N, C-alpha and C positions, 0 to 999 in steps of 0.2 A: 548563531551559526557556528562560531568557533567551538563552543562547548558541546553542542549537539553533534557537530561533525566529528569531533574526537571520539565521542561515545559511539557513534555509528560505525566508525572504523572497527572498534572493538566488537560491536555486534556482528559485523560481517565476518570477522575472524572466527568468532564462536560458531556462526552458522556453517561455515565450511568445515571447521574442525569437528563439529557434531556429526555432519553427514559422513565425513571420512571415518570417524570413530565407529559409528553404527555399521558402516559397510565393512570395516576391518574386523569388527567383532562377530558379525553375522554372515557377511557375504551375500546378503539377500536384498533384492530390489523391493520385494514386498515389505520387508521390515523398514526400509527407507520410507516407503509410503506410510507405514503405520506410525512411525515417529513424526512424520509431517502431519498426519491426522491428529495425533495426540497434542501436538504443539499448536493447533489452531482451533480445534472443536470448541473449547471453552469460550473462545472469543466469539464464535458464532452464536452460542447459546446465551451468553451474558450481555452482549453488546447493547441490546435495546434497554435493558435495565440500567446499564452503565450510562447511557445517554441521559436518562432522567436525573441521575446523580450529578452528572456534569452540568446540566442546566440549573440545578438547585444549589450548587456549591461553587466555590472559587476554583476556576480551572487551573490557575497557577498553583494552588495548594495541592490539588489532585496530582499534578505533574511531579511535584517534589516527592510525594509519597511513593508514586509508582516507580520513579527512578531509583530510590533507595531500595525498594523491594527487588527491582531487577538486578541491582548490584549484588544483593545477597544471593540471588539465584545463580549468578555467574561464579560467585565465590564458592558455593557448594559444589558446582560442577568441577571447579579447579581442585578442591580438596579431594574429592573422590578419585579424580584422574591422577593426581600427583602421588596419592597413596596406593595406587594400583588396585583400588577396591571397586572401581567403576564397572558396572554391567549395563546392558541395554535397558534394564528396568530402572536403574537410576536415571538414565537419560529420558526415558518415557515420563517418569514422575515429575522431573524438573522441567520438562517441556510443557507439561500441563500447568505447572505453577507459573511459568512465563506467559502462557496464553491467558491465564486469569488476570495477570497484571496488564497485558496488552488490551484486554477488553475495556479497561478504564482509561489506559494511557492514550490509546489512539484517538478516540473521539475528543478527549480533552485537548490533546496536542493540535489536532486539526482545527477545532473551533477556536483555539487560543490565538490563532494567527491574526484574526480581526481585532484582537485586543492590543496587538503590537503595531499594526499598520492600518491606514485608512482603506476604505472599500475600493477606491480607484487604483490602489497599489496591490490589491489582492492577487490578481493573476500573476504579476511579476514576483510577488513574495512566494507564492506557492511553487512557481517554476524554479526560483532560486533555491528554495528548500529541497525541491526534487533534485536539483543539480548537486546539492550537498550530499543527499542520500546516495547519489550515483558516483560521486567521487569516492565515497566510502565503499561503495560496491566494487569500485575498481581497485582501490588501495588495499582494502581488507583481505580479499581472497589471496592477493599476491603475498601479503605478509603471512597469512595462514599457511600457504603452501610451503614457504621457507621454514616457518617455525615447526610445522608438523614433521618435516623431513629432518630437522636438526635436533629438536628437543621434545617433540611429541605434543599431543593435544592438550595436556594439562596446562602448559604455559600459555597456550592460546586463550584458555578460559581465564587464567590469571590476568592476562593483559586486558581482557574485556572488563573484568571486575574493577580494575584500577581506572579504566577509561570513563566509568560512570561518574567519577569525582568531578570531571570537567563539566558535565552538563548540570550536575547538582549545584556546583559553584555558580555557574552562569545563571541558573534560575534564582538562586538566593540573592544575586547581585542586581536583579531587575528592579526598577522602580516604575510602576505602572499606575495609570489612573484606575482607581477601584471600579470594577464593573458593578453597575446597579443590578442587583439580583432581586427580582420581584418574588416575594414569598408566595408560593403556590397555595391557594386555598383548597386545592383538591388533594385527595389521597394519592399516594405513590402510584397505585394501579390505575387510577383515573388519568394521571399524567402520562403513564405508559400507553394507555389506550388512545389518548389524544395524539401522541406521536405517530402511532400506527395509522390513524385516520388521516392525519395530515399528509403523510408520505404516500399512502394508497390513493388519496383523493386528488393529488396534484400530479397531473399527467407527465409533465417534463421530469420531475424528480423520480417518478415511478419508472419512466423509460430509461433514465440514466442508471438507476440502481439495477434494473433488469440486465442491462448490458454488462455492467461491472460484475454482477453475480455469475453470469454465464461465462464470461471471459476468464474470470478467476478460477472457475471450476475446470474449464477445458484447457486454457492456455498456460496459466501460471505454474501448474505443477511440473512443468518441464524441468524446473530447477532441482527438484528432489531426485531426478534421474541423472543429473550431471556426473555423479561418481561412476555410474554404469558406463556412460559415454567415455569418460576419461580412462577407465580401467579396461573395459572390454572392447569398445568400438575403436578408440584411439590408441589402445595398447600402451597407456601411459600411467602416471602415478599422481601424487599430490601436486606437483608442478603443473601437470596437464590440467588438472581440475581448476587450479588457480587461474590459468590462462583462459579457460572456457568461461568461468564466472566473470573474470575481469573484462573480457571482450563484450559481454552483455552490458557491463557498466559503462564502457567507452561509448557505445551506441546511445545509451540512455542519457549520458551527459550531453552529447551533441544534440539530441532531441530536445531536452529541456532548456538548453541554452538558446536554441532557436525560439522556443516558446517564451522564454523570459524577455526576449527583445521585442515581442509583440506589444504594441501600445494600446490595444483595445481588446475587450472581451467579445465583441461581436464576431461571428464566424466560427466560434469554437465548436459548434455542432459539426460543421464540415471537417474541422481538424480532427475531431474524435473519430469520424468515419475513416478518414485516410490513414490515421495512425493505427486504428484497429485492424484494418485490412493488411497493413504492413507487418504488424505483429504476427497475424495468422500465417501470412505467406512466408515470413522469415522462419517460422517454426517448421512449416512443411518442407521448405528447402533444406533446413538444417538436418532434418531427420534422415536425409539421404547422404549426408557428409560422412566421410570416413577418415579424413585427415584434418589436422589443425589448420592448414593453409586454406581449406574450403570452409571449415566450421566457423572460424573467427569472424570474418565479415558478415556471414549470415546471422550469427548471434548478435552482432552489432546492430543489424537492421531490426531484428526482433526486439532487442532492448530499447531502441529508439521508439519504435511503435508502441511498445508496452507502456513506457514511462510517459510519453506525450499523451496517450489516451487517458491514463490515470490522472495526470496533473490537470488536464483540460476538464475532465469530468468533475474533479474536486472543485475547480474554480467555478464551474457552472452551478454546482450544488450549493456552494456557500454564497454565491451571488444572489440566487433566487430564493434562498431560504429565509424565513422570518427569524429575527434575532432570538426571540423567545423559544424557537424550535431548533436552533442551530445545533445544539449538543445532541439532540435526538436524531436529527437528520444525519449528522456525522457518525452517530452510532450505527445507523443503518448502512451508511457508507462502509464502516468498519466490518459490519456483518456481511455485506456483499463482496467487498474487495478482499478482505483477509479471511472472513469466516467460511467462505465457500472453498477456499484452498484445501482444507483438510479432506473434504469429500473428493475433490479432484486428485489430491495426492494419493489417497487410498485407491481410487479407480485407476490412476496411472500406474501405481505399483503393481496392481493385480494384472493389468493388461500387459505390462512389461514382463511379469513373471510368466504369463500364459503364452505370449507371443514374443515380443521384444521391446526394448526401450524405444528404438526408432519408430515402431508402429504406434506406440502410445503417444509420442510427441506429434506424429503426423495427424492422428485422429483429433488431437486437441487443436491443431491449427485449422483444420477443416471446420470444426464446430465454432471456433472463434470467428471465422469469416462469415458464416451463416448468421450468427448473432448480430454482427455489425450491420449486415444488410437489412435485418429486421428492424434494428434501431434507426437506420437511415430512413426507412419508410415512415416510422412513427414520428421522428423529429420533424420531417417535412410537414406533417399534418398539424404540428403543434406550434408553428410559427406565430399564428394569431394569438396564442396564449402568451408566448414569451416576449413578443415585441412590446405590448403595453407595459409589461413589468420592467423591461429594460428602459423604456421611456420614462417611467416613474422614477427609476433610480438615476436617470441622467446619462445612461449608457448610450442612448440614441438621442442626442440633443435636439436634432431637427424635428423628431417626432414629438418630443417633450414640449418644445416651443410651440409647435402647431396645436397641441392639445391645450396649452395655456391660453393662446390667442383665441381659440374656439370658445373657451370658457368665458373669456372676457367679453367677446362679441355677442354671445348667446343672451337673449332677453331673459329677465328674471321670471321664474315659474310661479312665484308666490308661495312656494313650499319651503 
């Protein structure tokens, strides 16, 4: 947590600095959307293939390689910015490079959690990880706002590059039980097809991924339009952008800390629905805000809903997934949660350019709520599928005990 938390602060510094740099160079909401698209589309395309790699290799080793490459990407951004050679095309190309890294890093990092903690601690571990992410979301933009105003974007990228040393060191210091990796007798393409069939054929996983995909497309791209809200709607500058981004982080921290104190996995379906509606409603209300006084609490509500929905969905997916398929399931999670964002970013940028940024965010909030209501109907119909699985894993002890006693009492069948 210490190593990853330090690195994530640097990552958020770079995200804010990149958005501000692109907006300063172009003054275009559409270009903000285009950079967001370029920075995510390779993740969408490559994630299923990366999932097979993650299931076949040491997830720990994959993470070390991806973090070293990510440090190189930030160092290149810093070099071009500090030498005043940087253009929007440099940002686009390096954003694509980072997205290629993320395609492998995200499923490896998500599925690696169960190699560090026991299954009964999974929900708390994911929530604590999310709280770490959101502390970084709070601290990083604040640091970025100050650095951009004082010394420019180049030093933000430099700080990010240095911060990767912390997570690389923490990974190298880990001493873990070696994971037993069953060598697949199938070809790579066959393993890829098996992952598709597993995800498509298991209704609870399919419903969770559908919700994540739609919400990521419609709701998540609000972040790429924050420079427009800061500069045009709120009539501010880098400090205003830092406050807006930070307020989302405050809400997210509150939400995941509440999730972390939950002692059981049962009831997460209901949590996902409430959190998703809160996210959509928060975005709709924020789209009408014209002052920081109104915008900050609304973004906090949206941030709490967004992060609780994501963390709870992550927990459910990892809980009900088979170990041999976990890397592939989390690659589809990456594809749904992160991979759909570029399409949403492009659409949000185009809507903002044609009409306005508030209308783009408002439309995203409405679509988010509709998707959550569809998921709510689907998850109610799937309780008979999820309960036996939870019982088998010991998550519903009373049901598991009843099943055991029934097995002991039942007469032998002779088969």
